[in-house]
C-alpha positions as CSV (number, residue, x, y, z in Angstrom):
1,M,-35.9,8.8,125.2
2,I,-37.0,5.3,124.3
3,L,-33.6,4.5,122.6
4,Q,-30.1,5.9,123.4
5,V,-27.1,4.8,121.4
6,N,-24.0,6.0,123.3
7,N,-20.7,6.1,121.4
8,I,-20.7,2.5,120.0
9,Q,-18.0,1.0,117.9
10,K,-18.0,-2.2,115.9
11,R,-15.4,-4.0,113.9
12,F,-15.2,-7.4,112.3
13,V,-12.2,-9.7,112.1
14,T,-11.7,-11.3,108.7
15,A,-8.9,-13.4,107.1
16,S,-7.2,-10.1,106.0
17,G,-7.4,-8.6,109.5
18,A,-9.7,-6.4,111.6
19,R,-12.1,-4.0,109.7
20,E,-13.6,-1.1,111.6
21,V,-17.3,-0.7,110.5
22,L,-18.7,1.9,112.9
23,R,-17.0,4.5,115.0
24,D,-18.4,6.7,117.8
25,I,-22.1,6.3,116.8
26,A,-24.4,8.2,119.1
27,F,-28.0,9.3,118.7
28,E,-31.4,9.1,120.5
29,V,-34.9,8.3,119.5
30,A,-37.9,9.7,121.3
31,E,-41.1,7.7,121.9
32,G,-43.5,8.1,118.9
33,E,-40.8,9.5,116.7
34,F,-39.9,8.3,113.1
35,V,-36.2,8.5,112.6
36,C,-34.3,7.6,109.4
37,I,-30.6,7.0,109.1
38,V,-29.5,7.6,105.5
39,G,-26.2,6.7,104.0
40,Y,-24.2,4.9,101.3
41,S,-24.7,1.2,100.6
42,G,-22.0,-0.8,102.5
43,A,-21.5,2.0,105.0
44,G,-22.6,-0.2,108.0
45,K,-26.3,0.8,108.3
46,T,-27.5,-2.8,108.6
47,T,-24.8,-3.5,111.1
48,L,-26.1,-0.6,113.2
49,I,-29.7,-1.7,113.1
50,N,-28.7,-5.2,114.0
51,L,-26.9,-3.8,117.0
52,V,-30.0,-1.9,118.1
53,A,-32.1,-5.1,117.5
54,G,-29.7,-7.1,119.8
55,L,-28.5,-9.4,117.0
56,L,-25.0,-8.1,117.4
57,Q,-23.1,-6.6,120.3
58,P,-20.9,-3.5,120.1
59,D,-17.2,-3.7,120.8
60,A,-17.4,-0.4,122.8
61,G,-20.2,1.9,124.0
62,E,-23.7,1.0,125.0
63,I,-27.3,0.8,123.7
64,L,-30.0,1.7,126.1
65,F,-33.6,0.8,125.5
66,E,-36.0,2.4,128.0
67,G,-33.0,3.2,130.1
68,R,-31.7,-0.3,130.3
69,A,-28.7,-1.8,128.5
70,T,-29.6,-4.3,125.7
71,D,-28.0,-7.7,125.9
72,G,-29.8,-9.5,123.1
73,P,-33.0,-9.6,120.9
74,S,-36.3,-8.5,122.4
75,L,-39.9,-8.8,121.3
76,E,-40.2,-5.1,122.3
77,R,-37.9,-4.3,119.3
78,S,-39.3,-5.8,116.1
79,L,-37.0,-5.9,113.0
80,I,-38.3,-6.0,109.5
81,F,-35.7,-7.2,107.0
82,Q,-35.3,-6.2,103.3
83,N,-35.6,-9.8,102.1
84,Y,-39.1,-10.6,103.6
85,S,-37.9,-13.6,105.7
86,L,-41.3,-15.4,105.4
87,L,-41.8,-19.1,106.0
88,P,-42.6,-20.4,102.5
89,W,-44.8,-23.3,103.6
90,L,-47.1,-21.1,105.6
91,S,-49.9,-18.8,104.4
92,A,-49.7,-15.0,104.9
93,L,-52.1,-15.3,107.8
94,A,-50.1,-18.2,109.4
95,N,-46.8,-16.3,109.0
96,V,-48.3,-13.4,111.0
97,E,-50.0,-15.7,113.5
98,L,-46.7,-17.3,114.3
99,A,-45.2,-13.9,115.3
100,V,-48.3,-13.0,117.4
101,A,-48.2,-16.3,119.2
102,Q,-44.6,-15.6,120.2
103,R,-45.5,-12.2,121.4
104,I,-48.6,-13.3,123.5
105,P,-48.0,-17.0,124.2
106,D,-51.0,-17.2,126.5
107,A,-53.5,-15.8,124.0
108,R,-56.4,-18.0,122.7
109,K,-56.1,-19.1,119.1
110,S,-59.0,-16.9,118.1
111,E,-57.3,-13.9,119.6
112,V,-54.1,-14.6,117.7
113,T,-56.0,-15.0,114.4
114,E,-58.0,-11.9,115.0
115,R,-54.9,-9.7,115.6
116,A,-53.0,-11.2,112.6
117,R,-56.0,-10.7,110.4
118,R,-56.4,-7.1,111.5
119,Y,-52.9,-6.2,110.7
120,L,-53.0,-7.9,107.3
121,E,-56.1,-5.9,106.5
122,M,-54.3,-2.8,107.7
123,V,-51.7,-3.3,104.9
124,K,-54.5,-4.1,102.4
125,L,-54.0,-7.9,102.2
126,G,-57.3,-9.0,103.6
127,H,-58.0,-10.7,100.2
128,A,-54.8,-12.8,100.3
129,L,-54.8,-14.3,103.8
130,D,-54.6,-17.9,102.6
131,R,-51.9,-17.4,100.0
132,R,-48.4,-18.6,100.5
133,P,-45.3,-16.4,99.8
134,A,-44.7,-18.0,96.4
135,E,-48.2,-16.9,95.4
136,L,-47.6,-13.3,96.3
137,S,-45.7,-10.5,94.5
138,G,-42.6,-8.9,96.0
139,G,-44.7,-6.0,97.2
140,M,-47.3,-8.2,98.8
141,R,-44.6,-10.3,100.6
142,Q,-43.2,-7.1,102.0
143,R,-46.7,-6.1,103.2
144,V,-46.9,-9.5,105.0
145,S,-43.5,-8.8,106.6
146,L,-44.7,-5.3,107.7
147,A,-48.0,-6.7,109.0
148,R,-46.0,-9.3,111.0
149,G,-43.7,-6.7,112.5
150,L,-46.7,-4.4,113.4
151,A,-48.8,-7.3,114.8
152,M,-46.2,-7.9,117.4
153,E,-47.0,-4.4,118.6
154,P,-43.4,-3.6,119.6
155,K,-42.4,-0.5,121.4
156,L,-39.7,0.1,118.7
157,L,-40.2,-0.9,115.0
158,L,-36.9,-1.4,113.2
159,L,-36.9,-1.2,109.4
160,D,-33.8,-2.5,107.5
161,E,-34.3,-0.9,104.0
162,P,-37.6,-2.8,103.7
163,L,-38.5,-1.2,100.4
164,G,-35.1,-1.4,98.7
165,A,-35.7,-4.4,96.6
166,L,-39.0,-3.2,95.1
167,D,-39.7,-1.5,91.8
168,A,-40.3,2.2,91.9
169,L,-44.1,2.1,91.7
170,T,-44.5,-0.5,94.4
171,R,-42.0,1.3,96.5
172,A,-44.0,4.5,96.3
173,E,-47.2,2.7,97.1
174,L,-45.7,1.1,100.3
175,Q,-44.2,4.4,101.3
176,E,-47.7,5.8,101.3
177,E,-48.8,2.8,103.4
178,L,-46.0,3.5,105.9
179,I,-47.1,7.1,106.2
180,R,-50.7,6.1,106.8
181,I,-49.9,3.4,109.3
182,Q,-47.5,5.6,111.2
183,Q,-50.2,8.3,111.6
184,Q,-52.7,5.6,112.6
185,E,-50.5,3.7,115.0
186,R,-48.1,6.4,116.3
187,R,-45.4,3.7,116.4
188,T,-41.8,4.6,117.3
189,V,-39.8,3.8,114.2
190,L,-36.1,3.6,113.3
191,M,-35.5,3.1,109.6
192,I,-32.3,2.8,107.5
193,T,-32.3,3.7,103.8
194,N,-30.0,5.0,101.1
195,D,-32.8,7.1,99.6
196,V,-32.7,10.7,100.7
197,D,-36.2,11.5,99.3
198,E,-37.7,8.5,100.9
199,A,-36.3,9.6,104.3
200,I,-37.7,13.1,103.9
201,L,-41.1,11.8,102.9
202,L,-41.3,9.5,106.0
203,A,-39.3,10.8,108.8
204,D,-39.5,13.3,111.6
205,R,-35.7,13.5,111.8
206,I,-33.0,12.2,109.5
207,I,-29.4,11.3,110.6
208,P,-26.9,11.1,107.7
209,M,-24.1,8.5,107.9
210,S,-20.7,8.8,106.4
211,A,-19.2,6.2,104.1
212,G,-17.0,3.5,105.7
213,P,-14.8,2.2,106.9
214,G,-15.3,3.6,110.4
215,A,-18.6,5.2,109.5
216,T,-19.9,8.0,111.7
217,L,-23.1,10.1,112.0
218,G,-23.6,13.7,111.1
219,E,-25.9,16.2,112.7
220,P,-29.6,15.2,112.7
221,V,-31.8,17.1,110.3
222,T,-35.3,17.9,111.5
223,V,-37.9,17.5,108.7
224,R,-40.2,20.5,109.1
225,L,-43.0,19.3,106.9
226,R,-46.6,19.0,107.9
227,R,-48.3,15.6,108.0
228,P,-49.9,14.1,106.1
229,R,-47.3,14.7,103.4
230,D,-48.0,14.9,99.7
231,R,-45.1,13.8,97.6
232,R,-46.4,15.8,94.7
233,A,-46.0,19.0,96.6
234,L,-42.6,18.3,98.2
235,N,-40.5,19.7,95.4
236,F,-42.2,23.1,95.8
237,D,-41.8,23.2,99.6
238,P,-38.7,25.3,100.8
239,N,-38.5,23.1,104.0
240,Y,-38.1,20.0,101.8
241,Q,-35.4,21.8,99.7
242,H,-33.6,22.9,102.8
243,A,-33.6,19.5,104.4
244,R,-32.5,17.8,101.2
245,K,-29.6,20.2,100.7
246,Q,-28.4,19.7,104.3
247,I,-28.4,15.9,103.9
248,L,-26.8,15.8,100.5
249,T,-24.1,18.3,101.6
250,Y,-23.1,16.0,104.4
251,L,-23.2,12.8,102.3
252,L,-21.2,14.3,99.4
253,S,-18.5,15.6,101.7
254,H,-18.3,12.3,103.6
255,G,-18.6,9.9,100.7
256,P,-16.4,7.0,99.6
257,G,-12.7,8.0,99.8
258,H,-13.3,11.0,101.9
259,R,-10.6,10.0,104.3
260,T,-7.9,9.9,101.6
261,S,-8.3,13.4,100.4
262,T,-8.4,16.8,102.2
263,V,-9.9,18.5,99.2
264,R,-13.7,18.6,99.3
265,P,-15.5,19.5,96.1
266,A,-18.0,22.3,96.4
267,L,-20.9,20.3,94.9
268,Q,-24.4,21.9,94.8
269,P,-27.6,20.4,93.4
270,L,-28.3,21.7,90.0
271,A,-31.6,23.5,89.2
272,F,-32.9,23.4,85.6
273,S,-35.6,25.6,84.0
274,L,-36.7,25.2,80.4
275,Q,-37.0,28.3,78.3
276,P,-39.9,28.5,75.9
277,S,-37.5,27.7,73.0
278,Q,-36.3,24.6,74.9
279,E,-39.6,23.0,75.7
280,V,-39.8,19.3,75.0
281,A,-42.6,18.2,72.7
């Protein structure tokens, strides 16, 4: 296993007292695997991925990367944020070059540029190398951010809801790009999202997270869908339906307020079928 998270806990101290965010979080990620953690907004998903990235330290438990305890950020674990985090005075190419230069400080300038250009072309931005972030759409900025993370060629790519701020059409387009790049690069990926269908489309395994405070993880769900995946065919695939039901069952029974009530509603996804007399013109 390239990543092992062993029973970590995290709390934050505020003016109103200590607030437990994560409780007994444990999971593993194998090399070459695409794992999604899916849960409610505010549950602590970003806190968890910041812990894996080394930007935060757990209060208890340990995080092992390649068998060694993490004690801070590492260029082997590249984190792509939801808010792009690009330097506004640099072009798309220069933003990626800066990351590559950090990763391989002894490389010649031509080598740095060649790698940066290659990954920008991989995310279909070869025509916008000289544009600054203000000259790019939101989707294009996120492509630059993705190219920057990939160009560092990390052993583990961490995605912090990178598509969450995009409109539906752009989000779908970038999901397809992530699928293509994952198949091409075979990169190990840990992604957090609150979109169940996005997780099923992208991941090999999905781990649902309960709502906070004191969020925990449910049993992993293996996505038994062949790659490459066609979103148009998913709804008709029983493996998709089974995975979606497993994830939603956990999330609905561990949602906001689940600790304050012992009564669990028996919620099931509804299936609708239009009769001939009900057809919509």
